[in-house]
C-alpha angles and dihedrals in degrees: 000000000000108000114200101158103091093130086069098040132335102240100189111059132184106275091242090067097066092038091055092047094050092047092050092049090056099042114020124083134192106309118229094014101091144003097236118117099261092051092046090049089053089050090052092052091051093045094048092049093046090052093047092049090051089052094048094049098034095244107166095211119040091206087072089067106094120190117225138171094252144330092280092061091045093051093046090052091051096045095047090049093050092048089065091074107012124080106182123048125192121196135181124249092249102061123140120234087255084075103024098054098047090044091054090048092050092048090052097041099043099031092243128161123245128199120194113208105226099217132151136228111286092357107125095165093057092051091052092047089052090048091054090051091049090053090052088051091055106263108164102180129038130199122199135178104219092212128016110244090212103047106015088238110166104217120215098266098159094049092047091048091054091050094048093044090055090058098037093243119149125233129210110203127205104208095173093123099031105047106103093010105061124036109254120191105179094187090065093055103076098186095057114121096167143354125204124197141160126234097214099067124049094355091063092227128137125276113267093052131103142138141228115203104203108201102161117105089222117099105248123231107240119242093203125038128198145089119353103166089244132089090003091164094068126075096218125075116262115274094225137073141287092012094057091064102031108076119171132010111322125225098267095174091048091048089052087057090045089056091057092045090052089048091052094051093042095052095042096041129230092250092057092049092047092048092055094046091048091049089057091044091054092050092052092045092053094048097044093050087065092059114092113236095020118118115198121201100215125152117247084225108053090198089069095060135065124211092285111110132179129197141168131213116218093208098052140033114253094246091054091050090052092047093052091048089051088055086060089050093254116137120213135141127245136186129037097329093221087293110098089154091062092049091049090052093049096042097247099107094111096050107023117207142256108245129202122189116179120197139199094284097054121096138216090245091056095051091046089054090048090053091049094051093044090053089055091047090052091050105261133108109236130208117279113281113261109238094202111114120209117203127199 
């Protein structure tokens, strides 16, 4: 099998991830609920992972690392908390439905104002111009996906942060496609109020894991209320982190796997991972541009794109291309990728795209074979597959 759908979920994980999960399932109990050895072991796993995540993302206080089930839960928690005090949201034109849908609900429910930044694919300057106009129009909270899950477009986070910091406006960051791929030092981004991210993508952790990094000094309103193992005698949620935002028993086995995923990324380095993914992206871009009828959405500046790459085939609908690739045991994603806003911005809403997203465990030989088979599917004989295998 050739797996090229890592932007959805990294399928192949470091072996330590599954070992840690299995061990935790056999030995770790419900953390924070008792003082017996299994419960204390669970608490140690959670504490160690919280501390490691704080180290990886440069969070000064580990208690600001909140464990969630996924990035969607983390982003919902952040947005609902911000809506308690903010009245005018501004979002980019590349947001995932994990941001777009809750924002629309909050706007409707709380009578808030929403500004859409009318940007374009690969156009940083236009996004920043639109952000300046939104500030003049009264926007008091911005939301940005660091990297588009459809096109791999790295949006101008640092420049936007400088602009928002100057005006004292908070930023909620969706790091779903950047965590584990791009270095992210939250302490250097002074406008950040919150960052949401999954474990199961670039952090090579299991599904059912995610994190919210709460950086705002304001005490957030919790989205979920329930047992925390602390201050059980009072009716209100605790007024301290992480307990205020972590109701119910957390996924100890998943967090054990998340620890190993974070270790893997930390030791290897995001830059090394990104370089390999971009090498594979460049190879695919070069090959697909030779195929008649195929349009490749590659940035003119390769530094502005991760390993995520979208394309369309004039002869066939995207879903048919993906289906035919699947018949050859090649895994890609087709359609709107839960991000119709991004497709509307880029002009691909009517067709969708086929998306490939190689990861650390994919090889040059695999992507060459993918290109060869795709060329046949799209009606063109390709060059003979190169048998040379490059290893990392």
